[in-house]
ChimeraX commands (.cxc) that place a marker at each C-alpha (Angstrom):
marker #1 position 4.57,78.34,17.70 radius 0.5
marker #1 position 2.28,78.12,20.74 radius 0.5
marker #1 position -0.63,79.49,18.74 radius 0.5
marker #1 position 0.00,76.87,16.05 radius 0.5
marker #1 position -0.12,74.11,18.63 radius 0.5
marker #1 position -3.42,75.41,19.96 radius 0.5
marker #1 position -4.84,75.49,16.44 radius 0.5
marker #1 position -3.79,71.86,15.99 radius 0.5
marker #1 position -5.36,70.85,19.32 radius 0.5
marker #1 position -8.62,72.54,18.40 radius 0.5
marker #1 position -8.55,70.82,15.01 radius 0.5
marker #1 position -8.15,67.44,16.73 radius 0.5
marker #1 position -11.11,68.17,18.99 radius 0.5
marker #1 position -13.18,69.31,16.01 radius 0.5
marker #1 position -12.41,66.18,14.01 radius 0.5
marker #1 position -13.14,63.97,17.03 radius 0.5
marker #1 position -16.49,65.68,17.55 radius 0.5
marker #1 position -17.31,65.34,13.87 radius 0.5
marker #1 position -16.49,61.65,13.98 radius 0.5
marker #1 position -18.72,61.25,17.04 radius 0.5
marker #1 position -21.63,62.86,15.20 radius 0.5
marker #1 position -21.05,60.73,12.12 radius 0.5
marker #1 position -20.86,57.57,14.21 radius 0.5
marker #1 position -24.29,58.19,15.69 radius 0.5
marker #1 position -26.54,56.04,13.54 radius 0.5
marker #1 position -29.82,57.92,13.22 radius 0.5
marker #1 position -31.49,55.62,10.68 radius 0.5
marker #1 position -32.59,52.04,11.05 radius 0.5
marker #1 position -31.41,50.01,8.01 radius 0.5
marker #1 position -33.96,47.29,8.79 radius 0.5
marker #1 position -36.77,49.85,8.36 radius 0.5
marker #1 position -35.15,51.00,5.12 radius 0.5
marker #1 position -35.09,47.39,3.93 radius 0.5
marker #1 position -38.81,47.05,4.65 radius 0.5
marker #1 position -39.41,50.27,2.70 radius 0.5
marker #1 position -37.52,48.79,-0.28 radius 0.5
marker #1 position -39.58,45.61,-0.03 radius 0.5
marker #1 position -42.90,47.45,0.04 radius 0.5
marker #1 position -41.83,49.77,-2.76 radius 0.5
marker #1 position -40.99,46.77,-4.94 radius 0.5
marker #1 position -44.25,45.02,-4.08 radius 0.5
marker #1 position -46.45,48.01,-4.85 radius 0.5
marker #1 position -44.55,48.60,-8.10 radius 0.5
marker #1 position -45.44,45.04,-9.13 radius 0.5
marker #1 position -49.11,45.52,-8.13 radius 0.5
marker #1 position -48.81,43.53,-4.89 radius 0.5
marker #1 position -50.07,44.88,-1.57 radius 0.5
marker #1 position -47.86,46.72,0.90 radius 0.5
marker #1 position -47.05,44.71,4.04 radius 0.5
marker #1 position -47.46,45.67,7.69 radius 0.5
marker #1 position -44.12,46.06,9.49 radius 0.5
marker #1 position -44.55,43.91,12.60 radius 0.5
marker #1 position -41.89,44.61,15.28 radius 0.5
marker #1 position -42.52,41.28,17.02 radius 0.5
marker #1 position -41.86,39.39,13.79 radius 0.5
marker #1 position -38.83,41.60,13.11 radius 0.5
marker #1 position -37.33,40.90,16.52 radius 0.5
marker #1 position -37.73,37.19,15.80 radius 0.5
marker #1 position -35.90,37.78,12.48 radius 0.5
marker #1 position -32.97,39.12,14.52 radius 0.5
marker #1 position -33.02,36.03,16.74 radius 0.5
marker #1 position -33.11,33.94,13.55 radius 0.5
marker #1 position -29.84,35.61,12.50 radius 0.5
marker #1 position -28.23,35.00,15.88 radius 0.5
marker #1 position -28.99,31.28,15.59 radius 0.5
marker #1 position -26.34,31.09,12.84 radius 0.5
marker #1 position -23.66,32.20,15.34 radius 0.5
marker #1 position -21.76,34.11,12.66 radius 0.5
marker #1 position -21.49,31.14,10.26 radius 0.5
marker #1 position -21.90,32.97,6.95 radius 0.5
marker #1 position -21.11,29.78,5.03 radius 0.5
marker #1 position -24.26,28.17,6.41 radius 0.5
marker #1 position -26.40,30.62,4.41 radius 0.5
marker #1 position -27.17,29.34,0.92 radius 0.5
marker #1 position -25.16,26.91,-1.19 radius 0.5
marker #1 position -24.59,23.20,-0.52 radius 0.5
marker #1 position -23.94,23.79,3.20 radius 0.5
marker #1 position -27.11,25.80,3.75 radius 0.5
marker #1 position -28.77,25.40,7.13 radius 0.5
marker #1 position -31.69,26.97,8.92 radius 0.5
marker #1 position -32.85,27.05,12.55 radius 0.5
marker #1 position -35.35,24.37,13.55 radius 0.5
marker #1 position -38.99,25.46,13.55 radius 0.5
marker #1 position -39.16,24.54,17.23 radius 0.5
marker #1 position -36.76,27.38,18.03 radius 0.5
marker #1 position -39.45,29.96,17.25 radius 0.5
marker #1 position -41.45,28.97,20.32 radius 0.5
marker #1 position -38.59,27.67,22.46 radius 0.5
marker #1 position -36.05,30.48,21.99 radius 0.5
marker #1 position -36.90,33.27,19.55 radius 0.5
marker #1 position -40.26,34.32,21.00 radius 0.5
marker #1 position -39.10,34.33,24.66 radius 0.5
marker #1 position -35.96,36.30,23.76 radius 0.5
marker #1 position -38.13,38.96,22.13 radius 0.5
marker #1 position -40.96,39.00,24.65 radius 0.5
marker #1 position -43.41,37.77,22.00 radius 0.5
marker #1 position -46.44,35.96,23.38 radius 0.5
marker #1 position -46.08,32.38,22.21 radius 0.5
marker #1 position -49.82,31.98,21.68 radius 0.5
marker #1 position -49.68,34.71,19.01 radius 0.5
marker #1 position -47.02,33.07,16.83 radius 0.5
marker #1 position -48.24,32.81,13.25 radius 0.5
marker #1 position -46.92,30.56,10.44 radius 0.5
marker #1 position -44.03,31.99,8.43 radius 0.5
marker #1 position -45.04,32.27,4.77 radius 0.5
marker #1 position -41.60,33.17,3.41 radius 0.5
marker #1 position -37.98,33.82,4.38 radius 0.5
marker #1 position -35.17,35.76,2.75 radius 0.5
marker #1 position -31.66,35.49,4.18 radius 0.5
marker #1 position -28.33,36.78,2.98 radius 0.5
marker #1 position -24.82,37.18,4.34 radius 0.5
marker #1 position -21.54,38.74,3.22 radius 0.5
marker #1 position -18.33,40.02,4.77 radius 0.5
marker #1 position -18.91,43.76,4.30 radius 0.5
marker #1 position -21.77,46.00,5.39 radius 0.5
marker #1 position -23.73,47.60,2.53 radius 0.5
marker #1 position -26.65,50.01,2.29 radius 0.5
marker #1 position -30.13,48.46,2.67 radius 0.5
marker #1 position -30.99,49.18,-0.98 radius 0.5
marker #1 position -27.88,47.28,-2.09 radius 0.5
marker #1 position -28.57,44.44,0.34 radius 0.5
marker #1 position -32.07,44.17,-1.10 radius 0.5
marker #1 position -31.13,44.17,-4.78 radius 0.5
marker #1 position -27.77,42.36,-4.72 radius 0.5
marker #1 position -27.89,40.04,-1.69 radius 0.5
marker #1 position -31.51,39.09,-1.05 radius 0.5
marker #1 position -32.87,39.23,-4.61 radius 0.5
marker #1 position -30.39,36.68,-5.92 radius 0.5
marker #1 position -32.67,34.49,-8.07 radius 0.5
marker #1 position -36.18,33.92,-9.38 radius 0.5
marker #1 position -37.15,32.04,-6.22 radius 0.5
marker #1 position -36.33,35.11,-4.11 radius 0.5
marker #1 position -38.48,37.32,-6.34 radius 0.5
marker #1 position -41.31,34.79,-6.11 radius 0.5
marker #1 position -41.12,34.86,-2.30 radius 0.5
marker #1 position -41.00,38.66,-2.24 radius 0.5
marker #1 position -44.07,39.11,-4.41 radius 0.5
marker #1 position -46.18,36.30,-2.94 radius 0.5
marker #1 position -49.78,37.27,-2.26 radius 0.5
marker #1 position -49.81,35.00,0.81 radius 0.5
marker #1 position -47.92,37.59,2.90 radius 0.5
marker #1 position -49.69,40.17,5.05 radius 0.5
marker #1 position -46.85,41.32,7.30 radius 0.5
marker #1 position -43.09,41.53,7.29 radius 0.5
marker #1 position -40.21,41.80,9.74 radius 0.5
marker #1 position -36.61,42.57,8.82 radius 0.5
marker #1 position -33.34,42.48,10.75 radius 0.5
marker #1 position -29.65,43.13,10.12 radius 0.5
marker #1 position -26.70,42.28,12.32 radius 0.5
marker #1 position -22.95,41.83,12.30 radius 0.5
marker #1 position -20.97,39.34,14.34 radius 0.5
marker #1 position -18.40,39.98,17.09 radius 0.5
marker #1 position -18.33,43.72,16.49 radius 0.5
marker #1 position -17.86,43.41,12.72 radius 0.5
marker #1 position -18.52,41.14,9.75 radius 0.5
marker #1 position -19.93,38.98,8.46 radius 0.5
marker #1 position -23.22,40.83,8.12 radius 0.5
marker #1 position -26.53,39.01,7.99 radius 0.5
marker #1 position -29.77,40.31,6.50 radius 0.5
marker #1 position -32.99,38.47,7.31 radius 0.5
marker #1 position -36.60,39.05,6.24 radius 0.5
marker #1 position -39.50,36.99,7.56 radius 0.5
marker #1 position -43.01,37.12,6.10 radius 0.5
marker #1 position -46.23,35.97,7.71 radius 0.5
marker #1 position -49.95,35.91,6.91 radius 0.5
marker #1 position -50.95,36.96,10.41 radius 0.5
marker #1 position -53.12,39.95,11.25 radius 0.5
marker #1 position -51.28,42.97,12.58 radius 0.5
marker #1 position -53.30,43.29,15.77 radius 0.5
marker #1 position -53.06,39.68,16.97 radius 0.5
marker #1 position -49.91,38.07,15.59 radius 0.5
marker #1 position -46.42,38.22,17.12 radius 0.5
marker #1 position -47.83,40.34,19.94 radius 0.5
marker #1 position -45.22,41.80,22.28 radius 0.5
marker #1 position -45.68,41.54,26.03 radius 0.5
marker #1 position -46.45,45.06,27.20 radius 0.5
marker #1 position -46.32,46.07,23.51 radius 0.5
marker #1 position -42.58,46.67,23.82 radius 0.5
marker #1 position -39.90,44.53,22.18 radius 0.5
marker #1 position -36.82,43.43,24.05 radius 0.5
marker #1 position -33.94,45.24,22.35 radius 0.5
marker #1 position -30.89,43.03,21.85 radius 0.5
marker #1 position -27.44,43.76,20.45 radius 0.5
marker #1 position -25.66,43.73,18.12 radius 0.5
marker #1 position -28.01,44.48,15.25 radius 0.5
marker #1 position -31.40,46.04,14.78 radius 0.5
marker #1 position -34.84,45.17,13.54 radius 0.5
marker #1 position -37.67,46.98,11.78 radius 0.5
marker #1 position -40.57,48.59,13.57 radius 0.5
marker #1 position -38.67,48.97,16.84 radius 0.5
marker #1 position -38.38,52.78,16.77 radius 0.5
marker #1 position -34.77,52.23,17.76 radius 0.5
marker #1 position -31.54,53.44,16.17 radius 0.5
marker #1 position -29.35,50.70,14.78 radius 0.5
marker #1 position -26.07,50.38,16.67 radius 0.5
marker #1 position -23.41,47.87,17.62 radius 0.5
marker #1 position -21.51,46.18,14.82 radius 0.5
marker #1 position -22.97,48.31,12.06 radius 0.5
marker #1 position -21.96,51.56,13.78 radius 0.5
marker #1 position -18.45,50.21,14.35 radius 0.5
marker #1 position -18.08,49.36,10.68 radius 0.5
marker #1 position -18.68,53.02,9.87 radius 0.5
marker #1 position -16.33,54.25,12.60 radius 0.5
marker #1 position -13.28,52.65,11.02 radius 0.5
marker #1 position -14.01,54.37,7.71 radius 0.5
marker #1 position -13.73,57.81,9.34 radius 0.5
marker #1 position -10.31,57.61,10.96 radius 0.5
marker #1 position -8.25,57.48,7.73 radius 0.5
marker #1 position -10.00,60.70,6.69 radius 0.5
marker #1 position -9.37,62.33,10.07 radius 0.5
marker #1 position -5.71,61.25,10.09 radius 0.5
marker #1 position -5.12,62.60,6.60 radius 0.5
marker #1 position -6.66,65.92,7.63 radius 0.5
marker #1 position -4.34,66.18,10.65 radius 0.5
marker #1 position -1.24,65.47,8.57 radius 0.5
marker #1 position -2.19,68.12,6.03 radius 0.5
marker #1 position -2.94,70.63,8.78 radius 0.5
marker #1 position 0.34,69.98,10.60 radius 0.5
marker #1 position 2.30,70.41,7.36 radius 0.5
marker #1 position 0.53,73.69,6.61 radius 0.5
marker #1 position 1.37,75.02,10.07 radius 0.5
marker #1 position 4.99,73.91,9.77 radius 0.5
marker #1 position 4.85,71.79,12.93 radius 0.5
marker link #1:1,2 radius 0.2
marker link #1:2,3 radius 0.2
marker link #1:3,4 radius 0.2
marker link #1:4,5 radius 0.2
marker link #1:5,6 radius 0.2
marker link #1:6,7 radius 0.2
marker link #1:7,8 radius 0.2
marker link #1:8,9 radius 0.2
marker link #1:9,10 radius 0.2
marker link #1:10,11 radius 0.2
marker link #1:11,12 radius 0.2
marker link #1:12,13 radius 0.2
marker link #1:13,14 radius 0.2
marker link #1:14,15 radius 0.2
marker link #1:15,16 radius 0.2
marker link #1:16,17 radius 0.2
marker link #1:17,18 radius 0.2
marker link #1:18,19 radius 0.2
marker link #1:19,20 radius 0.2
marker link #1:20,21 radius 0.2
marker link #1:21,22 radius 0.2
marker link #1:22,23 radius 0.2
marker link #1:23,24 radius 0.2
marker link #1:24,25 radius 0.2
marker link #1:25,26 radius 0.2
marker link #1:26,27 radius 0.2
marker link #1:27,28 radius 0.2
marker link #1:28,29 radius 0.2
marker link #1:29,30 radius 0.2
marker link #1:30,31 radius 0.2
marker link #1:31,32 radius 0.2
marker link #1:32,33 radius 0.2
marker link #1:33,34 radius 0.2
marker link #1:34,35 radius 0.2
marker link #1:35,36 radius 0.2
marker link #1:36,37 radius 0.2
marker link #1:37,38 radius 0.2
marker link #1:38,39 radius 0.2
marker link #1:39,40 radius 0.2
marker link #1:40,41 radius 0.2
marker link #1:41,42 radius 0.2
marker link #1:42,43 radius 0.2
marker link #1:43,44 radius 0.2
marker link #1:44,45 radius 0.2
marker link #1:45,46 radius 0.2
marker link #1:46,47 radius 0.2
marker link #1:47,48 radius 0.2
marker link #1:48,49 radius 0.2
marker link #1:49,50 radius 0.2
marker link #1:50,51 radius 0.2
marker link #1:51,52 radius 0.2
marker link #1:52,53 radius 0.2
marker link #1:53,54 radius 0.2
marker link #1:54,55 radius 0.2
marker link #1:55,56 radius 0.2
marker link #1:56,57 radius 0.2
marker link #1:57,58 radius 0.2
marker link #1:58,59 radius 0.2
marker link #1:59,60 radius 0.2
marker link #1:60,61 radius 0.2
marker link #1:61,62 radius 0.2
marker link #1:62,63 radius 0.2
marker link #1:63,64 radius 0.2
marker link #1:64,65 radius 0.2
marker link #1:65,66 radius 0.2
marker link #1:66,67 radius 0.2
marker link #1:67,68 radius 0.2
marker link #1:68,69 radius 0.2
marker link #1:69,70 radius 0.2
marker link #1:70,71 radius 0.2
marker link #1:71,72 radius 0.2
marker link #1:72,73 radius 0.2
marker link #1:73,74 radius 0.2
marker link #1:74,75 radius 0.2
marker link #1:75,76 radius 0.2
marker link #1:76,77 radius 0.2
marker link #1:77,78 radius 0.2
marker link #1:78,79 radius 0.2
marker link #1:79,80 radius 0.2
marker link #1:80,81 radius 0.2
marker link #1:81,82 radius 0.2
marker link #1:82,83 radius 0.2
marker link #1:83,84 radius 0.2
marker link #1:84,85 radius 0.2
marker link #1:85,86 radius 0.2
marker link #1:86,87 radius 0.2
marker link #1:87,88 radius 0.2
marker link #1:88,89 radius 0.2
marker link #1:89,90 radius 0.2
marker link #1:90,91 radius 0.2
marker link #1:91,92 radius 0.2
marker link #1:92,93 radius 0.2
marker link #1:93,94 radius 0.2
marker link #1:94,95 radius 0.2
marker link #1:95,96 radius 0.2
marker link #1:96,97 radius 0.2
marker link #1:97,98 radius 0.2
marker link #1:98,99 radius 0.2
marker link #1:99,100 radius 0.2
marker link #1:100,101 radius 0.2
marker link #1:101,102 radius 0.2
marker link #1:102,103 radius 0.2
marker link #1:103,104 radius 0.2
marker link #1:104,105 radius 0.2
marker link #1:105,106 radius 0.2
marker link #1:106,107 radius 0.2
marker link #1:107,108 radius 0.2
marker link #1:108,109 radius 0.2
marker link #1:109,110 radius 0.2
marker link #1:110,111 radius 0.2
marker link #1:111,112 radius 0.2
marker link #1:112,113 radius 0.2
marker link #1:113,114 radius 0.2
marker link #1:114,115 radius 0.2
marker link #1:115,116 radius 0.2
marker link #1:116,117 radius 0.2
marker link #1:117,118 radius 0.2
marker link #1:118,119 radius 0.2
marker link #1:119,120 radius 0.2
marker link #1:120,121 radius 0.2
marker link #1:121,122 radius 0.2
marker link #1:122,123 radius 0.2
marker link #1:123,124 radius 0.2
marker link #1:124,125 radius 0.2
marker link #1:125,126 radius 0.2
marker link #1:126,127 radius 0.2
marker link #1:127,128 radius 0.2
marker link #1:128,129 radius 0.2
marker link #1:129,130 radius 0.2
marker link #1:130,131 radius 0.2
marker link #1:131,132 radius 0.2
marker link #1:132,133 radius 0.2
marker link #1:133,134 radius 0.2
marker link #1:134,135 radius 0.2
marker link #1:135,136 radius 0.2
marker link #1:136,137 radius 0.2
marker link #1:137,138 radius 0.2
marker link #1:138,139 radius 0.2
marker link #1:139,140 radius 0.2
marker link #1:140,141 radius 0.2
marker link #1:141,142 radius 0.2
marker link #1:142,143 radius 0.2
marker link #1:143,144 radius 0.2
marker link #1:144,145 radius 0.2
marker link #1:145,146 radius 0.2
marker link #1:146,147 radius 0.2
marker link #1:147,148 radius 0.2
marker link #1:148,149 radius 0.2
marker link #1:149,150 radius 0.2
marker link #1:150,151 radius 0.2
marker link #1:151,152 radius 0.2
marker link #1:152,153 radius 0.2
marker link #1:153,154 radius 0.2
marker link #1:154,155 radius 0.2
marker link #1:155,156 radius 0.2
marker link #1:156,157 radius 0.2
marker link #1:157,158 radius 0.2
marker link #1:158,159 radius 0.2
marker link #1:159,160 radius 0.2
marker link #1:160,161 radius 0.2
marker link #1:161,162 radius 0.2
marker link #1:162,163 radius 0.2
marker link #1:163,164 radius 0.2
marker link #1:164,165 radius 0.2
marker link #1:165,166 radius 0.2
marker link #1:166,167 radius 0.2
marker link #1:167,168 radius 0.2
marker link #1:168,169 radius 0.2
marker link #1:169,170 radius 0.2
marker link #1:170,171 radius 0.2
marker link #1:171,172 radius 0.2
marker link #1:172,173 radius 0.2
marker link #1:173,174 radius 0.2
marker link #1:174,175 radius 0.2
marker link #1:175,176 radius 0.2
marker link #1:176,177 radius 0.2
marker link #1:177,178 radius 0.2
marker link #1:178,179 radius 0.2
marker link #1:179,180 radius 0.2
marker link #1:180,181 radius 0.2
marker link #1:181,182 radius 0.2
marker link #1:182,183 radius 0.2
marker link #1:183,184 radius 0.2
marker link #1:184,185 radius 0.2
marker link #1:185,186 radius 0.2
marker link #1:186,187 radius 0.2
marker link #1:187,188 radius 0.2
marker link #1:188,189 radius 0.2
marker link #1:189,190 radius 0.2
marker link #1:190,191 radius 0.2
marker link #1:191,192 radius 0.2
marker link #1:192,193 radius 0.2
marker link #1:193,194 radius 0.2
marker link #1:194,195 radius 0.2
marker link #1:195,196 radius 0.2
marker link #1:196,197 radius 0.2
marker link #1:197,198 radius 0.2
marker link #1:198,199 radius 0.2
marker link #1:199,200 radius 0.2
marker link #1:200,201 radius 0.2
marker link #1:201,202 radius 0.2
marker link #1:202,203 radius 0.2
marker link #1:203,204 radius 0.2
marker link #1:204,205 radius 0.2
marker link #1:205,206 radius 0.2
marker link #1:206,207 radius 0.2
marker link #1:207,208 radius 0.2
marker link #1:208,209 radius 0.2
marker link #1:209,210 radius 0.2
marker link #1:210,211 radius 0.2
marker link #1:211,212 radius 0.2
marker link #1:212,213 radius 0.2
marker link #1:213,214 radius 0.2
marker link #1:214,215 radius 0.2
marker link #1:215,216 radius 0.2
marker link #1:216,217 radius 0.2
marker link #1:217,218 radius 0.2
marker link #1:218,219 radius 0.2
marker link #1:219,220 radius 0.2
marker link #1:220,221 radius 0.2
marker link #1:221,222 radius 0.2
marker link #1:222,223 radius 0.2
view
């Protein structure tokens, strides 16, 4: 009986460790979204875009301006942050030199209750109509920045892509060449793992599996 209990304890520790490893987000979904964007552009004979971390950080601030109001994205109640917020709030929050702000040549924004893979967000959330495709494939863009974030440790989840015609070496320049990392959410080009709300959304999917495994193990041991 004692040996059975020890086996169960070790199993619990093993499952907990496995969950911890799984919860560590090693990929940045914003970078994956940029990859999907560039893959689509090159497939349609358009040029690949430079992933600008300064622009991407501003895309994350753009999301935060909605304060979790998913209903304000698209439809009759659609809203968008004022252009003045780029210089007044977004750039300072990211450490972007205001003098290097460049006009935005296109925006893609989507929101839904559940987190999905970047490829799905691209094809099913952001590419929702002909206008979106037109923005994506525009020849006016030279650089791109993408961001994804949840709200209050969970949904709704926002996806934002900003395009610009600035030059990579002198637009959206970061002070000290390092972006200010903010949470929750992540942005492309930051060389940073995505964490916060997105990681939590994956955590909750693991525990039903772990619990089922413990029940089966306990039954097998006759405990």
